[in-house]
C-alpha positions as CSV (number, residue, x, y, z in Angstrom):
1,M,179.2,-106.9,327.6
2,I,177.8,-109.3,325.1
3,G,177.5,-112.0,327.7
4,R,175.5,-109.8,330.0
5,R,173.2,-108.7,327.1
6,I,172.6,-112.3,326.0
7,K,171.7,-113.4,329.5
8,E,169.4,-110.4,330.0
9,L,167.5,-111.1,326.8
10,R,167.3,-114.8,327.5
11,I,165.9,-114.3,331.0
12,K,163.5,-111.6,329.8
13,N,162.1,-114.0,327.2
14,G,161.7,-116.8,329.8
15,L,164.3,-119.1,328.3
16,K,166.7,-121.5,330.0
17,Q,170.2,-121.8,328.7
18,Q,169.4,-125.2,327.3
19,E,166.4,-123.9,325.4
20,L,168.5,-121.1,323.8
21,A,171.3,-123.5,323.0
22,D,168.9,-125.9,321.3
23,M,167.5,-123.1,319.1
24,F,171.0,-122.4,317.8
25,G,172.5,-125.9,317.7
26,L,174.8,-125.2,320.6
27,S,175.4,-126.8,324.0
28,S,174.2,-125.1,327.2
29,V,177.9,-125.0,328.2
30,S,178.6,-122.7,325.2
31,I,175.7,-120.4,326.3
32,S,177.1,-120.4,329.8
33,F,180.6,-119.5,328.6
34,Y,179.2,-116.7,326.5
35,E,177.1,-115.3,329.3
36,N,180.0,-115.4,331.8
37,E,182.4,-113.8,329.3
38,Q,184.6,-116.9,329.3
39,R,184.3,-117.2,325.5
40,Q,183.3,-114.9,322.7
41,P,180.6,-116.0,320.3
42,D,181.3,-116.1,316.6
43,I,179.9,-113.4,314.3
44,D,177.3,-115.8,312.9
45,F,175.8,-116.5,316.3
46,V,175.9,-112.7,317.2
47,V,173.9,-111.9,314.0
48,A,171.5,-114.8,314.5
49,I,170.8,-114.0,318.2
50,A,170.3,-110.3,317.4
51,K,167.7,-111.3,314.8
52,Y,166.0,-113.8,317.1
53,F,165.7,-111.2,320.0
54,D,165.0,-108.3,317.5
55,V,167.9,-106.2,318.7
56,S,170.8,-104.7,316.9
57,T,174.3,-106.2,316.9
58,D,175.5,-102.9,318.3
59,Y,173.3,-103.4,321.3
60,L,174.6,-106.9,321.9
61,L,178.2,-105.7,321.6
62,G,177.6,-102.8,324.0
63,K,178.1,-100.1,321.5
64,T,174.7,-98.6,322.2
65,N,172.0,-98.9,324.8
66,T,169.3,-98.6,322.1
67,K,168.0,-102.1,321.4
68,T,166.8,-101.6,317.8
69,V,168.2,-99.7,314.9
70,S,166.4,-96.5,313.9
71,Y,166.2,-95.7,310.2
72,T,164.6,-92.3,310.7
73,H,167.9,-90.7,309.5
74,L,167.4,-92.0,306.0
75,R,166.5,-89.5,303.4
76,A,163.4,-90.1,301.4
77,H,165.3,-91.5,298.4
78,E,167.5,-93.8,300.3
79,T,166.9,-97.4,301.1
80,L,168.6,-99.8,303.5
81,S,170.6,-101.3,300.6
82,D,172.1,-97.8,300.1
83,L,173.8,-98.0,303.5
């Protein structure tokens, strides 16, 4: 699932594999392996690419179809650091 999501976001943002690879200090072969589910990216890359594309890691991992995290469930006195 993560490979499909990375590819979808890359294409939607008009990036080539090489351009995305350059942004994260990787080779285009690594991006291709991730997109084709031949290798799994490490957690640092997952977090970095989620931040870059402004999506949640849960979305990238296929745990949800909601791209961003909703914090509307927080009570008035809670902050993100309370989670």
